[in-house]
N, C-alpha and C positions, 0 to 999 in steps of 0.2 A: 504494500500500500504506500504510494508515494505521497509524501507530505511536504509542503513548501516550508521554507525557512520562516516565512511570515507568520506561520502558525506555530512552528516548533519553538522558536526562540521565546515568544511571550509565554507560552505554556511552561517552558523550562524555568524561566525567571520567576514566574508566579509560584511554581512548585518549590523552588529554592527558598523564596521568601516565607512561604507557609511552613516549610520544614524548620527554618530558623526560628520562627515565632513559637513553634511547638517546643523546640529545644529550650528556648528562653523561658517558656511557660513552666517547663519541668523544674527550672531553678527556683521559680516563685512558689510553686505548689508542691511542697515536699511530700504531702500525703500520698499523692499518686505520681510522684516524679518518674518512677521507672516506666510506668505505662505511658505517660505523656511523652517521655523521651523516646520510647520505642515507636510511638505514633508518628514521630518526625520522619520515619522511613516511608510512611504511607504516601505522601505527595510525590516523592521520588519514584516510587513503584508505579503509581498511576500514570505519571508522565512517561516513564519508560515503556510500560505495557501498552499505552494507547498511542504514543507519538514517537516511540523508537529511541535508539541510543543517543541521538543528538539532543533530544529533549532531556533525557536523564543526565547526560554530561553537563548540559547547561544548568540544570537544577542543582547538581552537586557543586559545580563551580560557584554558582550564586550563593548557595547556603554557606559554603566554606569561606568565601570572601566576607559575607555579612557577619558570620561568627567571629572572624578575626578582627573585624573593624569594631563591632559592637561590644565584644567581650574581650577576647584575647586569642592569639594564635594557638596556644595549647588547647583552648576550648574548641576551636575550629578543627584542629587535628583529631581530637577525641571524637567529635561529632562525625567527622569523615570516616574514621576507622570503624566506629561502632554502628552507625546507621546509614550514612550516605553511600559509601562505597558498596557495602553489602546489598543495599536496596537496588543500586544501579546494576550491579552484577546479576542479581536474581532476575531483574526485568530483562536483561540481555539474554540470559539463558532461556527464559520462558518464551522469548520470541524466536528462538532458533528452530528451524524446521528444515527438512530435507525430503526429497521425493521418496515415498514409501517403497518404490521399486528398488532403491539402493539397499534396502533391508530385506528384500524378498517379498514385498507386498505388492498391492495393485499399482498400476501405472498412474492412475488418476487421483491418487491420494497423497497427502502430505503427512509425514511422521514428525511429531513435535518432540522436543527434548524431554526425556522422561522426568517425571516429577520426583522419582526416587533419586536421580542424579542431582536435581536441584536441591533437594534436602541434604544430600551429601556435601555439596558445595557450601550450603549455609552452615552446617555443623563445623566444617573446616574453617570458614571465615571467622566464626565466633571464637573458635579455639585460638586462632592466630591473634585475634584482637585482644582476648583476655591475657594471653601470654605477654603480648606487647605492653599492655597496661601494667602487668605485674613487674616487668623489667623497669618501666619508667618510675613507678612509685616505690620500688624496692620491696616488693611483697615477700614476706617470709615469716618465720617464727617470731621475730622481734616485733613486727607490726601486729600480728594476731595476738600475741601475748599481751600487748598493750591494750588491744580491744577487749580481750577477756577480762583484764584487770579493771577497765572502766565499767564493764557490765557488772562485775562483782561488787564494785564500789557503789554502783547505783542500787543494786539489790540490798546492800547493807544499809544504805541511807533510808530505804523504805522500811526495812526490818532489821533493827540493830542486832537481833539475836541470830541473824543469818551468819553462819561461819562454815564455809565449805571445807571439806577435808582436803589437805594438801595433795594427797594421792589422786583423788578424784579431780581436783583442779588441774593437776598436771596432765591427766588423761583428756580432760576437756580442751586444754590448750593444744595438745598433739592432734586431736580430732578436728579442731576448728581450723587449723592451717590447711587441711585438705577439704573440709566440707564447704568452706566459703567459696573457693573457685569452682567447685563442683556445682553448687547451687546457683551461683551467678551465671555460669556458662549455660546450664540447662534452662534457667528462666529466660535468658536472652534469646536462645534458639526458639523457644515457644512463642515469645512476644513478636519476634521478627517474622516468624512464619504466619502468625495470626495477621500481621500487617499485610503480608504477601497474599494471604487468602482473601482478606477484605478488598485489597486492590483489584484482584482478579474479578471478584463479584461486581465491583463498581464498574470496571471497564467492560465487562461482558454484557452490561445492559446498554452499551452504546455500539454503534456500527464500527467504531474504531478498533474493536477487539480483534486481534489476529488469532491468538491461541484459544482453542475451545475451552469452555468451562467444564472441567472434569468432575466426575463423581468421586469425591474424596474418600469415602469408605472403601472403594475398590481400587483407587489409584495411589493413595498415600501409603507408600511402603519405603523402606530403606534399601539402598543398594547393598548387594551381597558383600561387596568389599568393605562395607562399613563395619561388619562383624570383626574383621581382623584389626581394624583401628581401635575399636572398643575393647577388644581383648588386650591389645598392646597397652592401652591406658590402664587397665586393671593391673597388668604385670608391673608397670612403672610405679604404681603406688606402693609397691613393696620394697622399692629401692631406697626410699627416704630422700630427704633433701629436695633439691630442685627437680630431679626426675619424678619424684612422687607428686609434686605440685603440678607438673605438666600432665602427668597421668590422671590426676584428679580432674583437671580441666577437660581432658579428652573424654573421660567417663561422663562428666556432666553434660557436655555438648552432644555427644553421640548417644548417650543414654536418653536424653530428651527426645532425640529423633526417633529412637526405637519405641519410646513411650507413646509418642503421638501415633506412630505406625500401629502400635498395639491397640490403641483406642479405635483407630480407623478399622482395623481388622475385626474388632469386636462389633462395631456398627455393621460391618459387612456380613459377618457370620450370623447376626441376630435379625437380619431382615426377614420380615414375614413370620417371625416366631412370636408366640403368645407371651413369652417371658422377656421380650425385648425391653420394654419400658422399665420394669423394676430392675432388670439386670444393669441397664445403662445408668439409672439413677444411683444404684448401689456402687457401681464402679467409679462414678465421678465423686460421690460423697466420700468414699474410702480412699481417694487418691492421695490424701495427705498422710496416710499411714504407710509405713515402709513395706509391709508384707503384701497388701493388695496391689500397690504400685509395682512391686517386683514381678507379680504374676502378669500384669499388663505388659511390662517390659519384655518378659519372656515370650509373650504372645507376639510382640513385634519382632523379636529375634528369630522366632520360628517361621515367620512369613515374610521373607525378603525376596523381592523380585523387581523387575523393571517393566512397568506398564507404559506403553507408548500410545499416546492419543493420535488418532488418525482423522483427518478432515479432507474433504474434496479440495483439490488444488484450484486456486483462483488466479486469474491472470494478473490481478493487481496486488498479489501477495509477493513479498520478498522472500525468496527461499534462501535459507542459510544452511551451512553445513555445521553439524555439531562435532 
Protein backbone atom coordinates (compact mmCIF):
# COMPACT_ATOMS: atom_id res chain seq x y z
CA UNK A 1 0.00 0.00 0.00
CA UNK A 2 1.67 3.17 -1.19
CA UNK A 3 1.48 6.09 1.19
CA UNK A 4 2.60 9.62 0.36
CA UNK A 5 5.05 11.49 2.59
CA UNK A 6 2.37 14.17 3.01
CA UNK A 7 0.46 11.66 5.14
CA UNK A 8 3.33 9.71 6.66
CA UNK A 9 5.26 12.60 8.19
CA UNK A 10 2.32 14.28 10.01
CA UNK A 11 1.14 10.93 11.34
CA UNK A 12 4.64 10.05 12.53
CA UNK A 13 5.14 13.43 14.21
CA UNK A 14 1.74 13.23 15.90
CA UNK A 15 2.46 9.70 17.14
CA UNK A 16 5.82 10.84 18.53
CA UNK A 17 4.21 13.76 20.36
CA UNK A 18 1.54 11.50 21.89
CA UNK A 19 4.16 8.95 22.93
CA UNK A 20 6.19 11.67 24.65
CA UNK A 21 3.14 13.03 26.47
CA UNK A 22 2.30 9.54 27.75
CA UNK A 23 5.87 9.04 28.98
CA UNK A 24 5.73 12.41 30.74
CA UNK A 25 2.36 11.49 32.20
CA UNK A 26 3.91 8.40 33.72
CA UNK A 27 6.29 10.64 35.65
CA UNK A 28 3.39 12.67 37.03
CA UNK A 29 1.04 9.78 37.84
CA UNK A 30 3.10 7.37 39.93
CA UNK A 31 0.15 5.10 40.78
CA UNK A 32 -0.15 3.80 37.21
CA UNK A 33 3.28 4.85 36.00
CA UNK A 34 4.27 1.47 34.56
CA UNK A 35 1.03 1.05 32.59
CA UNK A 36 1.07 4.63 31.28
CA UNK A 37 4.73 4.36 30.34
CA UNK A 38 4.09 1.12 28.44
CA UNK A 39 1.14 2.81 26.72
CA UNK A 40 3.61 5.23 25.12
CA UNK A 41 4.44 2.38 22.72
CA UNK A 42 0.85 2.35 21.44
CA UNK A 43 1.00 5.43 19.14
CA UNK A 44 4.29 4.19 17.65
CA UNK A 45 2.73 0.80 16.96
CA UNK A 46 -0.38 2.31 15.39
CA UNK A 47 1.73 4.56 13.15
CA UNK A 48 3.95 1.68 12.09
CA UNK A 49 1.16 -0.84 11.52
CA UNK A 50 -1.01 1.59 9.58
CA UNK A 51 1.46 3.85 7.79
CA UNK A 52 4.63 1.77 7.58
CA UNK A 53 8.26 2.04 8.63
CA UNK A 54 8.70 5.70 7.65
CA UNK A 55 5.90 6.75 9.99
CA UNK A 56 7.32 4.63 12.81
CA UNK A 57 10.84 6.02 12.35
CA UNK A 58 9.47 9.57 12.25
CA UNK A 59 7.50 8.91 15.45
CA UNK A 60 10.52 7.42 17.23
CA UNK A 61 12.76 10.33 16.19
CA UNK A 62 10.16 12.92 17.21
CA UNK A 63 9.60 11.33 20.63
CA UNK A 64 13.33 10.95 21.28
CA UNK A 65 14.06 14.59 20.38
CA UNK A 66 11.15 15.89 22.48
CA UNK A 67 12.20 13.71 25.42
CA UNK A 68 15.77 15.02 25.25
CA UNK A 69 14.64 18.65 25.00
CA UNK A 70 11.82 18.57 27.56
CA UNK A 71 13.46 16.31 30.15
CA UNK A 72 16.99 15.05 29.45
CA UNK A 73 18.99 12.90 27.01
CA UNK A 74 19.08 9.96 29.48
CA UNK A 75 15.27 10.11 29.68
CA UNK A 76 15.05 10.06 25.89
CA UNK A 77 17.50 7.15 25.67
CA UNK A 78 15.56 5.15 28.27
CA UNK A 79 12.29 5.81 26.48
CA UNK A 80 13.83 4.78 23.15
CA UNK A 81 15.29 1.53 24.49
CA UNK A 82 12.24 0.41 26.47
CA UNK A 83 9.29 1.55 24.35
CA UNK A 84 10.06 3.39 21.12
CA UNK A 85 12.50 1.03 19.42
CA UNK A 86 10.69 -2.19 20.47
CA UNK A 87 7.39 -0.73 19.24
CA UNK A 88 8.89 0.31 15.91
CA UNK A 89 10.54 -3.06 15.44
CA UNK A 90 7.37 -5.01 16.28
CA UNK A 91 5.35 -2.97 13.77
CA UNK A 92 8.04 -3.61 11.15
CA UNK A 93 7.94 -7.36 11.74
CA UNK A 94 4.15 -7.42 11.73
CA UNK A 95 4.09 -5.82 8.27
CA UNK A 96 6.50 -8.34 6.77
CA UNK A 97 4.96 -10.70 4.23
CA UNK A 98 6.11 -12.94 1.40
CA UNK A 99 4.37 -15.00 -1.29
CA UNK A 100 2.98 -18.16 0.26
CA UNK A 101 4.33 -20.07 -2.74
CA UNK A 102 7.85 -19.59 -1.33
CA UNK A 103 6.77 -21.66 1.67
CA UNK A 104 4.97 -24.29 -0.38
CA UNK A 105 1.56 -22.61 -0.20
CA UNK A 106 -0.87 -21.36 -2.86
CA UNK A 107 0.37 -18.87 -5.45
CA UNK A 108 -2.32 -16.27 -4.79
CA UNK A 109 -1.74 -15.83 -1.05
CA UNK A 110 0.60 -13.85 1.16
CA UNK A 111 2.26 -15.43 4.21
CA UNK A 112 2.73 -13.00 7.11
CA UNK A 113 5.56 -13.02 9.62
CA UNK A 114 4.60 -15.55 12.33
CA UNK A 115 3.23 -14.17 15.57
CA UNK A 116 5.38 -16.66 17.50
CA UNK A 117 8.52 -15.12 15.99
CA UNK A 118 7.27 -11.61 16.80
CA UNK A 119 6.84 -12.67 20.42
CA UNK A 120 10.35 -14.17 20.37
CA UNK A 121 11.75 -10.82 19.19
CA UNK A 122 9.80 -8.99 21.89
CA UNK A 123 11.19 -11.21 24.67
CA UNK A 124 14.71 -10.74 23.29
CA UNK A 125 14.35 -6.95 23.06
CA UNK A 126 13.06 -6.69 26.63
CA UNK A 127 15.91 -8.89 27.89
CA UNK A 128 18.52 -6.70 26.20
CA UNK A 129 16.84 -3.52 27.48
CA UNK A 130 16.74 -4.80 31.06
CA UNK A 131 20.37 -5.90 30.96
CA UNK A 132 21.40 -2.52 29.54
CA UNK A 133 19.50 -0.73 32.29
CA UNK A 134 21.16 -2.93 34.90
CA UNK A 135 24.60 -2.04 33.58
CA UNK A 136 23.81 1.68 33.57
CA UNK A 137 22.42 1.82 37.12
CA UNK A 138 24.96 -0.66 38.50
CA UNK A 139 22.34 -3.24 39.46
CA UNK A 140 23.56 -5.87 41.90
CA UNK A 141 23.41 -7.11 45.49
CA UNK A 142 24.48 -3.75 46.91
CA UNK A 143 21.52 -1.98 45.31
CA UNK A 144 18.96 -4.66 46.20
CA UNK A 145 20.28 -4.98 49.76
CA UNK A 146 19.72 -1.26 50.16
CA UNK A 147 16.15 -1.63 48.84
CA UNK A 148 15.44 -4.51 51.23
CA UNK A 149 16.88 -2.43 54.07
CA UNK A 150 14.57 0.47 53.21
CA UNK A 151 11.54 -1.85 53.11
CA UNK A 152 12.52 -3.37 56.45
CA UNK A 153 12.85 0.09 57.99
CA UNK A 154 9.42 1.04 56.61
CA UNK A 155 7.85 -2.06 58.19
CA UNK A 156 9.56 -1.34 61.51
CA UNK A 157 8.27 2.24 61.42
CA UNK A 158 4.73 0.92 61.12
CA UNK A 159 5.24 -1.89 63.63
CA UNK A 160 8.09 -1.33 66.11
CA UNK A 161 7.85 -4.96 67.25
CA UNK A 162 8.77 -6.17 63.76
CA UNK A 163 12.23 -7.77 63.99
CA UNK A 164 13.17 -10.03 61.05
CA UNK A 165 15.42 -13.00 61.68
CA UNK A 166 18.95 -12.31 60.30
CA UNK A 167 18.98 -15.62 58.44
CA UNK A 168 15.62 -15.05 56.80
CA UNK A 169 16.64 -11.48 55.97
CA UNK A 170 19.77 -12.77 54.23
CA UNK A 171 17.65 -15.25 52.24
CA UNK A 172 15.28 -12.45 51.26
CA UNK A 173 18.18 -10.33 50.02
CA UNK A 174 19.60 -13.23 48.00
CA UNK A 175 16.20 -13.95 46.45
CA UNK A 176 15.36 -10.30 45.80
CA UNK A 177 18.40 -9.73 43.58
CA UNK A 178 17.06 -12.36 41.16
CA UNK A 179 13.32 -11.84 41.57
CA UNK A 180 13.38 -8.13 40.76
CA UNK A 181 14.77 -8.40 37.20
CA UNK A 182 12.67 -11.51 36.61
CA UNK A 183 9.41 -9.78 37.55
CA UNK A 184 10.28 -6.53 35.78
CA UNK A 185 11.20 -8.30 32.52
CA UNK A 186 8.09 -10.47 32.60
CA UNK A 187 5.79 -7.54 33.35
CA UNK A 188 7.30 -5.46 30.55
CA UNK A 189 6.84 -8.25 27.99
CA UNK A 190 3.17 -8.55 28.94
CA UNK A 191 2.54 -4.79 28.83
CA UNK A 192 4.27 -4.26 25.48
CA UNK A 193 2.46 -7.19 23.92
CA UNK A 194 -0.82 -5.80 25.25
CA UNK A 195 0.01 -2.51 23.50
CA UNK A 196 0.81 -4.45 20.31
CA UNK A 197 -2.50 -6.32 20.53
CA UNK A 198 -4.49 -3.11 21.08
CA UNK A 199 -2.69 -1.43 18.18
CA UNK A 200 -3.58 -4.31 15.86
CA UNK A 201 -7.22 -4.08 16.93
CA UNK A 202 -7.30 -0.34 16.32
CA UNK A 203 -5.62 -0.50 12.92
CA UNK A 204 -7.65 -3.54 11.79
CA UNK A 205 -10.80 -1.41 11.97
CA UNK A 206 -9.47 0.86 9.22
CA UNK A 207 -8.69 0.12 5.56
CA UNK A 208 -5.02 0.89 6.28
CA UNK A 209 -4.43 -2.49 7.92
CA UNK A 210 -2.12 -4.74 5.93
CA UNK A 211 -1.74 -7.63 8.36
CA UNK A 212 -4.90 -9.64 9.03
CA UNK A 213 -6.28 -9.67 12.55
CA UNK A 214 -5.42 -13.14 13.81
CA UNK A 215 -7.30 -15.32 16.26
CA UNK A 216 -5.06 -15.00 19.32
CA UNK A 217 -6.14 -18.24 21.05
CA UNK A 218 -4.99 -20.28 18.06
CA UNK A 219 -2.09 -18.10 16.84
CA UNK A 220 -0.36 -16.89 20.02
CA UNK A 221 2.38 -19.43 20.71
CA UNK A 222 6.10 -19.24 21.37
CA UNK A 223 8.74 -20.25 18.85
CA UNK A 224 10.28 -23.67 19.58
CA UNK A 225 13.74 -22.13 19.84
CA UNK A 226 12.50 -20.08 22.79
CA UNK A 227 12.57 -23.22 24.93
CA UNK A 228 16.36 -23.43 24.69
CA UNK A 229 16.74 -19.76 25.64
CA UNK A 230 14.42 -20.24 28.61
CA UNK A 231 16.35 -23.33 29.76
CA UNK A 232 19.64 -21.45 29.36
CA UNK A 233 18.24 -18.74 31.63
CA UNK A 234 17.34 -21.32 34.27
CA UNK A 235 20.84 -22.82 34.14
CA UNK A 236 22.48 -19.40 34.43
CA UNK A 237 20.61 -18.64 37.66
CA UNK A 238 22.65 -21.40 39.38
CA UNK A 239 25.99 -19.76 38.55
CA UNK A 240 25.52 -16.79 40.87
CA UNK A 241 26.70 -13.23 40.34
CA UNK A 242 26.16 -11.49 37.01
CA UNK A 243 25.31 -14.71 35.08
CA UNK A 244 22.53 -15.43 37.58
CA UNK A 245 21.05 -11.94 37.15
CA UNK A 246 21.15 -12.30 33.35
CA UNK A 247 19.55 -15.74 33.68
CA UNK A 248 16.81 -14.33 35.88
CA UNK A 249 16.09 -11.65 33.27
CA UNK A 250 15.90 -14.30 30.54
CA UNK A 251 13.57 -16.42 32.67
CA UNK A 252 11.31 -13.46 33.36
CA UNK A 253 11.03 -12.25 29.77
CA UNK A 254 10.69 -15.63 28.08
CA UNK A 255 8.66 -17.06 30.94
CA UNK A 256 6.11 -14.28 30.39
CA UNK A 257 5.97 -15.24 26.71
CA UNK A 258 5.28 -18.87 27.58
CA UNK A 259 2.74 -17.79 30.19
CA UNK A 260 0.79 -15.75 27.61
CA UNK A 261 1.03 -18.66 25.17
CA UNK A 262 -0.30 -20.96 27.89
CA UNK A 263 -3.33 -18.76 28.48
CA UNK A 264 -3.93 -18.56 24.73
CA UNK A 265 -3.71 -22.35 24.52
CA UNK A 266 -6.18 -22.66 27.39
CA UNK A 267 -8.61 -20.34 25.57
CA UNK A 268 -8.20 -22.41 22.41
CA UNK A 269 -8.60 -25.81 24.11
CA UNK A 270 -11.69 -24.69 26.05
CA UNK A 271 -13.64 -23.41 23.03
CA UNK A 272 -17.12 -24.87 22.97
CA UNK A 273 -16.67 -26.61 26.35
CA UNK A 274 -19.23 -26.30 29.13
CA UNK A 275 -16.49 -25.71 31.69
CA UNK A 276 -14.85 -22.89 29.67
CA UNK A 277 -16.04 -19.87 31.69
CA UNK A 278 -15.35 -21.18 35.23
CA UNK A 279 -12.01 -22.62 34.11
CA UNK A 280 -10.87 -19.34 32.59
CA UNK A 281 -12.08 -17.29 35.56
CA UNK A 282 -10.26 -19.63 37.96
CA UNK A 283 -7.10 -19.55 35.82
CA UNK A 284 -6.95 -15.76 35.79
CA UNK A 285 -7.86 -15.34 39.47
CA UNK A 286 -5.16 -17.80 40.52
CA UNK A 287 -2.54 -16.26 38.21
CA UNK A 288 -0.92 -14.46 41.15
CA UNK A 289 -0.20 -17.78 42.86
CA UNK A 290 3.02 -19.55 41.89
CA UNK A 291 1.71 -23.10 41.41
CA UNK A 292 -1.28 -22.30 39.13
CA UNK A 293 0.84 -19.91 37.07
CA UNK A 294 3.47 -22.65 36.75
CA UNK A 295 0.90 -25.03 35.25
CA UNK A 296 -0.16 -22.37 32.72
CA UNK A 297 3.49 -21.80 31.84
CA UNK A 298 3.99 -25.55 31.32
CA UNK A 299 0.97 -25.52 29.02
CA UNK A 300 2.69 -22.82 26.98
CA UNK A 301 5.93 -24.81 26.94
CA UNK A 302 4.10 -27.91 25.72
CA UNK A 303 2.44 -26.14 22.78
CA UNK A 304 5.15 -24.36 20.79
CA UNK A 305 4.62 -23.82 17.07
CA UNK A 306 4.74 -21.26 14.26
CA UNK A 307 1.31 -20.32 12.95
CA UNK A 308 1.51 -18.36 9.69
CA UNK A 309 -1.42 -16.14 8.70
CA UNK A 310 -2.37 -16.23 5.00
CA UNK A 311 -4.30 -13.59 3.07
CA UNK A 312 -5.07 -13.06 -0.60
CA UNK A 313 -2.34 -11.13 -2.40
CA UNK A 314 -3.27 -7.54 -3.27
CA UNK A 315 -1.76 -5.40 -5.98
CA UNK A 316 -1.35 -2.45 -3.63
CA UNK A 317 0.34 -4.46 -0.93
CA UNK A 318 4.05 -4.23 -0.37
CA UNK A 319 5.53 -7.68 -0.20
CA UNK A 320 8.52 -8.05 2.08
CA UNK A 321 10.74 -10.99 2.75
CA UNK A 322 11.20 -12.12 6.34
